[in-house]
C-alpha positions, 0 to 999 in steps of 0.5 A, a space after each residue: 547533500 541535505 539532512 532530509 530527502 523526501 519520498 512521495 507514493 503514487 497512486 496513494 498521494 502519501 510522502 515522508 522524509 527520510 535521512 539520505 541512503 535510507 533503505 527503502 524497505 525500513 519504511 515502505 512496509 507500512 504503505 503497503 509494499 510487502 516483501 515476500 521474498 525477505 528483501 533478497 530481491 528474488 520475487 520482484 514483488 516489492 517493484 516501485 517505478 521511479 516517476 520523478 527523481 532517481 534511485 540508482 539500480 543496484 546488482 539486485 536490480 540488474 539480476 532480477 529486472 530486464 535492462 528494458 525495466 530498468 530503462 524504464 524506471 523500474 527498481 526493487 524496493 527491498 534494495 532501493 537507497 533514497 538519496 535524493 527526493 524521489 517520486 515513486 509508483 508502487 508496482 501493487 497498484 499496477 493491477 485493479 485492487 478489489 476487482 477483477 474488471 468482470 462484469 456484476 449487476 448493480 443499481 446505480 444510485 447517487 453517492 459514495 461507497 468504500 470497499 475494503 479488503 481486509 488481508 492477513 498483512 494489509 488492508 486496502 480501501 477504495 473510494 467507489 462513486 456509486 453511479 458508475 462503479 469507478 474507483 475515485 481513490 485508493 489508501 492502504 495500511 498494514 493490518 494492525 491485528 498483525 502485533 497479534 500474530 503473523 498469521 491468521 491461526 495465531 490470531 484466532 488463538 489470542 482471540 480465544 484467550 480473551 483478545 477478541 475485542 482488542 482484535 475488532 477495535 484495531 480493525 474498526 480503528 484503521 478501517 475508520 482512518 482509511 476512509 478519513 483519508 478517502 473522504 471528499 472534503 465536506 459532512 459524511 453521511 451514514 446510508 
């Protein structure tokens, strides 16, 4: 057994190393995987799909997922442990983020744009081709404002007590980091 195993996440293009047997729920939250039921294996919202490597199916998987889903490589991240190198597809990305596929009018133009969805716990940024509207890349991060309150009202209270600048700076820094991760090589220009 090796002293570290590599976990790769698609379509994020992110990877990290953990100790063999590490619980994935301890590390996947920072990559945008949410655990709404608190890791009890009830809601299925933390599903991940094994693309390469192996994650052993657990009793929680067998209770929450169909035999076809398990055979197809789906696992609950809240109960998964990385025993060897594995590549996972994050279930949250099965559907388009920041889009519902409805038509809308826009004026095509040259260049790239970034669409950002700022959620209570997570942030998602998409790199968009402005000529076609096609999404070219997706990155996600935890909303750094969480450290000032898990809910919006706690953050409003923090802002009213003098923390508004800290909240603004935290978001600006994280949006900048997401844009840098999405940006193609070469100089960026402001529009």
